C-alpha positions as CSV (number, residue, x, y, z in Angstrom):
1,M,103.9,102.0,119.1
2,A,101.9,99.3,121.1
3,Q,103.8,96.5,122.6
4,G,104.6,93.5,120.5
5,I,104.8,92.7,116.8
6,P,101.6,93.1,114.8
7,R,100.1,89.7,114.0
8,I,98.3,89.2,110.6
9,M,96.4,86.1,109.7
10,I,96.1,85.1,106.1
11,V,93.2,82.9,105.2
12,E,93.6,81.5,101.8
13,S,92.9,78.0,100.4
14,F,96.0,77.8,98.1
15,G,99.5,77.6,99.4
16,S,100.8,79.6,96.5
17,N,98.5,82.5,97.3
18,I,99.6,82.4,100.9
19,K,103.2,82.6,99.7
20,S,102.5,85.5,97.4
21,L,100.6,87.5,100.1
22,S,103.4,86.7,102.7
23,S,106.0,87.9,100.1
24,H,104.0,91.2,99.6
25,L,103.8,91.7,103.4
26,A,107.5,91.1,103.8
27,G,107.8,94.6,102.3
28,F,106.2,96.2,105.3
29,P,108.7,98.6,106.9
30,L,108.1,96.9,110.5
31,P,108.4,93.3,111.5
32,L,105.1,91.3,111.2
33,E,104.1,88.0,112.6
34,L,102.3,86.1,109.9
35,L,99.7,83.3,110.7
36,S,97.9,81.3,108.1
37,A,94.9,79.1,107.7
38,A,93.8,77.2,104.6
39,D,90.0,77.4,105.3
40,G,87.4,79.3,107.3
41,L,86.8,76.8,110.0
42,T,90.5,76.4,110.8
43,A,90.9,80.2,110.9
44,L,87.9,80.6,113.4
45,T,89.4,77.8,115.6
46,Q,92.9,79.3,115.5
47,L,91.6,82.8,116.2
48,Q,89.9,81.5,119.3
49,R,93.3,80.4,120.7
50,E,95.5,83.1,119.1
51,V,95.3,86.9,118.9
52,A,95.5,88.5,115.5
53,D,95.7,92.2,114.8
54,L,94.4,91.9,111.2
55,V,92.9,89.2,109.1
56,V,93.4,89.0,105.3
57,V,90.6,86.7,103.8
58,D,90.2,85.4,100.3
59,S,86.4,85.6,99.5
60,C,86.6,82.3,97.6
61,L,87.7,80.0,100.3
62,R,87.2,76.2,99.8
63,G,85.3,74.2,102.4
64,K,82.2,74.7,104.4
65,V,82.9,78.4,105.2
66,D,83.7,80.8,102.3
67,G,85.4,84.1,102.9
68,F,82.1,86.0,103.2
69,E,80.8,83.7,105.8
70,L,84.1,83.9,107.7
71,C,83.9,87.7,107.7
72,R,80.4,87.5,109.1
73,A,81.4,84.9,111.7
74,L,84.4,87.0,112.8
75,R,82.1,90.1,113.2
76,S,79.7,88.2,115.4
77,S,82.2,86.1,117.4
78,F,84.7,89.0,118.0
79,S,82.3,91.9,118.3
80,D,83.9,93.0,121.6
81,N,87.4,93.0,120.1
82,H,87.2,94.5,116.5
83,I,89.6,92.6,114.3
84,P,90.2,94.6,111.1
85,I,89.5,92.5,108.0
86,I,90.8,92.9,104.4
87,L,88.6,90.8,102.1
88,I,90.2,89.8,98.8
89,L,87.6,89.6,96.0
90,S,88.0,87.7,92.8
91,G,86.3,90.1,90.5
92,C,85.1,93.7,90.2
93,L,81.4,92.9,90.3
94,S,79.4,95.4,92.4
95,L,77.4,92.4,93.9
96,E,80.7,91.1,95.3
97,R,81.6,94.5,96.7
98,S,78.2,94.9,98.2
99,K,78.3,91.5,99.9
100,G,81.8,92.2,101.2
101,I,80.7,95.4,102.8
102,S,77.5,93.9,104.2
103,V,79.4,91.0,105.9
104,G,81.7,93.5,107.7
105,A,85.0,93.7,105.8
106,D,86.9,96.9,106.7
107,L,88.6,97.1,103.2
108,L,88.1,95.4,99.9
109,L,91.0,94.3,97.7
110,H,90.7,93.0,94.2
111,R,92.7,90.4,92.5
112,P,95.3,90.5,91.2
113,V,96.6,91.8,94.5
114,V,99.0,94.8,94.0
115,K,101.7,94.8,96.7
116,E,101.6,98.6,97.3
117,E,97.8,98.5,97.8
118,L,98.0,95.7,100.2
119,L,100.8,97.4,102.2
120,R,98.8,100.7,102.4
121,M,95.7,98.8,103.5
122,V,97.7,97.0,106.2
123,Q,99.3,100.3,107.2
124,L,95.9,102.0,107.5
125,L,94.2,99.2,109.5
126,L,97.2,98.6,111.8
127,G,97.4,102.3,112.4
128,W,94.2,102.1,114.3
129,K,95.8,99.6,116.8
130,F,99.5,100.6,116.8
131,N,100.4,104.2,117.1
132,G,103.0,105.4,114.6
133,I,102.2,102.8,111.9
134,S,99.9,105.1,110.0
135,N,102.9,107.6,109.5
136,L,105.4,105.1,108.1
137,P,106.9,106.2,104.7
138,F,106.4,103.9,101.7
139,P,108.7,105.5,99.2
140,A,108.0,103.1,96.3
141,A,104.3,103.7,96.5
142,E,104.2,107.5,97.4
143,N,103.4,108.7,93.9
144,R,101.0,105.9,93.0
145,P,97.4,106.2,94.1
146,L,95.5,103.2,95.4
147,R,93.0,101.8,92.9
148,R,89.6,100.5,94.0
149,L,90.0,101.2,97.7
150,H,86.7,100.7,99.5
151,S,86.0,101.0,103.2
152,V,83.1,100.6,105.5
153,S,82.2,103.7,107.4
C-alpha cells in the first residue's frame, strides 16, 4: 500500500449528510482520514492547501458553486493530479447522470446512499492510487450486487 492514510473529502451542504457519509465510511476496512467542506468554494480553497485522494460531492450543493460546477472546476484545476470524484445525485434522471459524466465524475451514486455501494466505490477508486485496497474483502456486501453503478471510461 502507498504511504499514508487515504484522505477523503466529503463536500456536502448539510451536516447530517456529512455525518451519515462519515458513518458509512467508518465501515471501510482500513483507516481513512476524512475532510469535509460545506460548499464548493470552501472545498476548492481547502483542496488548494490539502491533498485529498478522493472527493465525494453532493450534486445539490448550496451556494455559488453546485456539485456539478465543483466537479468541472476540480477537473480543470487539478488536471495534472487526477483526483477521483464520486458525485452523489439526488434522482435517477438520465439528464442528471449525463451531466455528471460530462463534468468529469468518475462514479455516480444515487440517493439514498447505500453503505455497501459507497464502500465499493471508494475501494475501486482508491485501488487506483493505493495498491492492495482493490483486493480488500467486504464480507457483508459480497453477495449483493451494486445497483446503478456508472463510470466514465
